[in-house]
C-alpha angles and dihedrals in degrees: 000000000000115000136137107199141019114214098177147007126236131216114199128198128173091270109016142044124210116202114201115195123222094188131025107161091121096046097264097157091049091049091051095048094043093050094047089050093050093047092048088055102040106021107029114189095023095094141006120292114245113240110169142349135198129200106209107068096007114244135162121202118201140164119277113244126203125252146081123254118265088220112105093025139096104255101218129190099282093047092044092053091047092048091052090049092049093049092047092050091047092052099042110029096080113079115256092240090060092045090052090057094054124097115251116272117259117275104018117192095268092055092048093046093052093046094047093046091051093049093047090049091051093051127219119318117262133185106321092007108096100316113125098195144007111324120235125218120318121271119291120248092258093048093048091047093049093048091049093046092047092049091052094046097048093054092066112119090218089071090068085086088071088070094047126121120309120275118269091245110035119190135211102278124217093194091199126083096183109137088210087076094056110084122200116202097183096273109035144017121243127189135228139174114057107167092123097042127125145111109338152169109259091218093056089050091053092046091051092049097054097036100046109121091238090068093070110009098074103352138059118229129155101230095191092050090052092049090051087072090066116068110223135184121230093259090049091052090052092050091045090052091056093044090052090051092048092049092048092050091049089054092048091054092048094046092046091051091048091051090057095058124097091250111029115204094211134067118266111270096030094116091050091053090049089049091057090049092053094046089053091052092048090051 
């Protein structure tokens, strides 16, 4: 499984799940509890029901819901349709007035754009510059080409619009496209894991869903077929294209940095596969 960080641990019983947070400096436990509460009120059955929370250390206890993760599977037509329905319900079930009162989701486009631009400007880590162990061979041709192309693309002044004012109709944002958090019970998809959730741009949510590394690293999901379930205007499609490119470049930088550590978390070849994905998106 391809992952870079673990923000919590989970204790599972036959009827409940206890989520214990390892970090909470950006209000992750509150985000989790608030989102579960809103979904229990406005979209019952879509997610676990919140039962109890503690402050020190932060934990959230919720009901256990049935289903197996979509991650590691081939997401066929029925599952794809159910996933689109679950995401749509998640985004739209909560009244707009309540969404407007929420804090922004973690890592909005402007934050990601600034971070990616800074990392591209700094260049990849070398000996003594961010590597935590012996470095392996240099980057492959495809990886080097994708990093160079991404660095050129992300400098464009036109991309400043990605960090522009919020959309007129924000949605409830999941802020996590990991297919491991989408549970299929044989007839429907349910959702879990909301510590990054908040008020969001629907297009960023869609970009994050189809460009999350879990979509291609150990699963099979037709990104274009999923996006076909979400009607978009021509300007929205243009913004979505750039948000997908930005998300893909962000993943490439993270996976490349991980591959340079003494103990990479990801299988050999993962950065190269991500490089090919980014080059395809950049055209």
